Each structure stands twice: as structure tokens, then as C-alpha cells.
C-alpha positions as CSV (number, residue, x, y, z in Angstrom):
1,X,-0.1,0.3,-0.2
2,X,1.5,3.4,-0.9
3,X,1.8,6.1,1.7
4,X,1.7,9.6,1.9
5,X,2.0,12.5,4.4
6,X,-0.9,13.8,6.2
7,X,-0.9,17.7,5.4
8,X,1.7,19.5,8.0
9,X,1.1,16.4,10.5
10,X,3.9,14.5,9.2
11,X,1.7,11.2,9.9
12,X,2.2,8.7,7.4
13,X,-1.4,7.3,5.9
14,X,-2.4,5.0,3.0
15,X,-2.9,6.3,-0.3
16,X,-6.4,4.5,0.1
17,X,-9.0,5.3,2.8
18,X,-11.9,3.9,4.1
19,X,-15.1,5.8,4.1
20,X,-17.8,4.7,6.7
21,X,-20.5,6.9,4.8
22,X,-22.8,3.6,4.2
23,X,-22.1,2.0,7.7
24,X,-24.8,1.9,9.7
25,X,-28.9,2.3,9.4
26,X,-28.7,4.6,6.6
27,X,-26.8,2.3,4.2
28,X,-25.9,-1.2,5.4
29,X,-26.9,-2.2,8.8
30,X,-25.5,-5.3,9.2
31,X,-22.6,-4.1,12.3
32,X,-21.1,-7.5,11.6
33,X,-20.0,-7.2,7.7
34,X,-19.3,-3.2,8.5
35,X,-16.7,-4.6,11.1
36,X,-15.6,-7.2,8.9
37,X,-15.1,-4.9,6.1
38,X,-13.2,-2.6,8.4
39,X,-10.6,-5.7,9.2
40,X,-10.2,-6.1,5.4
41,X,-9.3,-2.5,4.7
42,X,-6.9,-2.9,7.9
43,X,-5.6,-6.1,6.9
44,X,-4.9,-4.7,3.6
45,X,-3.0,-2.0,5.0
46,X,-5.9,0.5,5.0
47,X,-4.7,3.4,7.9
48,X,-7.2,6.6,6.8
49,X,-10.8,6.2,8.2
50,X,-13.4,9.2,7.0
51,X,-16.0,9.2,9.1
52,X,-18.3,12.1,10.5
53,X,-20.8,12.5,13.6
54,X,-23.7,12.5,10.4
55,X,-23.2,9.6,9.2
56,X,-26.1,7.3,10.1
57,X,-26.6,9.7,12.9
58,X,-23.2,9.2,14.5
59,X,-24.1,5.0,14.4
60,X,-21.2,4.5,11.2
61,X,-18.2,6.3,14.2
62,X,-19.7,3.3,16.8
63,X,-19.3,1.1,13.8
64,X,-15.5,1.9,13.9
65,X,-15.3,1.4,17.2
66,X,-16.0,-1.9,17.1
67,X,-13.8,-2.8,14.2
68,X,-10.9,-1.2,15.5
69,X,-11.4,-2.9,19.2
70,X,-9.2,-5.5,20.6
71,X,-6.7,-4.9,18.0
72,X,-3.5,-3.7,17.9
73,X,-5.0,-0.3,16.3
74,X,-5.9,2.9,18.4
75,X,-6.8,6.1,17.0
76,X,-3.7,8.3,16.2
77,X,-4.8,11.6,15.2
78,X,-9.1,12.7,15.0
79,X,-8.6,16.1,13.3
80,X,-12.3,18.2,12.3
81,X,-13.0,19.9,9.4
82,X,-16.1,21.8,9.3
83,X,-18.2,22.0,5.7
84,X,-21.1,23.0,5.3
85,X,-24.0,20.2,3.6
86,X,-26.5,20.7,0.9
87,X,-29.0,22.7,2.7
88,X,-26.4,25.1,4.5
89,X,-26.1,22.7,8.0
90,X,-22.7,22.8,9.7
91,X,-21.3,19.2,10.4
92,X,-17.8,17.7,11.7
93,X,-16.1,15.4,9.5
94,X,-13.6,13.5,11.0
95,X,-10.7,12.1,9.6
96,X,-8.9,9.1,12.1
97,X,-5.3,8.4,10.5
98,X,-4.5,4.6,12.9
99,X,-1.1,3.5,13.2
100,X,-0.2,-0.1,14.3
101,X,1.2,0.5,18.5
102,X,4.3,-1.2,19.5
103,X,3.1,-1.4,23.2
């Protein structure tokens, strides 16, 4: 998996990000299947996850947490970017870079 530096953070992230907008009731309501997708992405070397509090009204973020649970991965960075949706509402969009731990 190719990697690049995330802006000025100095953190190395995969070229491919896992988008989680469709995890949860407004997309794929099967949490177990979504967790398997997260595990497959991590196994393939993806360490960049796009999630937001508006994806299935926060359910997507709960699924991402389940996917990282019990693994050697941890949340390394969670920068918020404010963006207006089509209706002009503000939402927090989070990008989490996961980094393998050695402890």
C-alpha cells in the first residue's frame, strides 16, 4: 500500500481511505459485515478512515470503534474539518489515521 504524509502533521497515511458513510441504518445496517470490511481494510494496509457524526446519525462512528476494538490499532489523529452540507448545515467530519502500536 502506498503512503503519503497527511498535510503538515508528519503522519504517514495510506493512499486509500476507508469511507464509512454507508455504515449503519442509512446504508448497511449489518454491523458485523461493516466490522469485517474494516478488518479487511486494515489487513490490506489501509490506515486512513473517513467518518463523521452525521453518517447514520453517529452510528457509523460506533461501528468504526467496534472494528478497531481489541486490535493493535489505535486512534492516532482525529482532526475535525467543518463543512456545510447541501442544506447549509454545519457538520463535523473526522479523519482518523490509525497507526500500529508497539506497546
